[in-house]
N, C-alpha and C positions, 0 to 999 in steps of 0.2 A: 320403763315401766317399774314403778316402785310399789311394793306392798308393805304396809305397816300394820303391825298387830301389837297393840299395847295390852299388857296384862297387869292387873292390880292384885297384889298379894297383901292380905291383911295379917298383922301379927296376932299372936295369941292373946295379948293383953287388950287388943282392940284399938290401940292408939297408934302403933307403928304401922306404916304402910310402905310397901315397896312397889315400884313400878318397873316392870320388865318390858322393854321395848324390843321386839324382834322385827328386823327389816330385811326384806329380800328384794334385790334389784335384778331385773332381767335385761340383758343387753342382746341386741340382735347382731349376729356375726355376719359381716359382709364377706362374701367369697373372693 
């Protein structure tokens, strides 16, 4: 199961843009 959360950060001048991608992966543990 993968969860992806993209965040867009805009610069002060309004031209620069940064994309922050956070990803979380959940794996099931087998006993």
